[in-house]
Structure formats: C-alpha cells, structure tokens
C-alpha positions, 0 to 999 in steps of 0.5 A: 008899765015900765018894770021897778027894780029895788035899790039895794045898798051893800056894806060897803057902799053904806061905808064908803057914803058914811066915811064921805059924809063924816069927813065933809061934815067935821068941815060942813055939817049942812053940805054933808047932809046936802051932799048925803042926800043928793047922793041917796036921791040919785042912787034910788032913782036907778029903781026906774031906769037902771041901765042909764049909768055908764059902764064903769070905764076902767072895767069896760077897758078889761072887758068887764061891761056888767058893772054901771056908774052914777057920776054926782061930781065928784063922786061915783056910785058904782052898781050892779043890775041882776034881775029884779034888782040894783046892787050899789056897791061902792060910792067912790071919790073920782079924784082917786085912782079907782082901778087900784081901789077896787084891786085893793078891795078884790084882793083882800075879800075874805072867803 
C-alpha cells in the first residue's frame, strides 16, 4: 500500500491564503470561497503524491532542490516534504517576483 503523508500548513502559508481570499472577497465573495476550496483541495491531495509538484525553479537555479510547488494559476503553493509530512510553507501570487518575496521572508526571520 502506498504511503500517506500528513499535510501541515505553516502559519505563514495560512496567512498568505487568508490575505488572498480576503482581497478577492472584497469584490467577489462567492469566487473567494471557490478559490479557497480549490487551493485547499489541491494542497490536501499531496498526502498521496507529494513529489508531483515541480521543484521551485528560482530555488533550483541556486542549487536548492528540497522545495517543491503546485501551480494553481495564478498562485504557487510552496511546500517541503520531510519524512511522512508535507509542509505547506507559502501561497504566493505568481505575478509577483517570487525571489524578492522569499528573500524578504528569509531576511526578516526572528530567531
């Protein structure tokens, strides 16, 4: 039997999704609900096939191969697989510069 993974959302990813949905809901609440359900459903499907997403191209160019993404146009769901878990790390608008967003997040980490 194929291994099942647990899909876990980081606080950042949950906040990303919340911001996206709130923005869309300002103009079209029913579309916001539809988009929310679609993104959550596609991310949840990673429990069966976590390797199906592509390696994040901007990170791959830098030799970082441990992060993958699902593209749900125009959004990108970034995640990492570790042992029996899939960690959803960010939900980003693909029309924005992903490298800048990731660099800003990494340099603003509070340790």
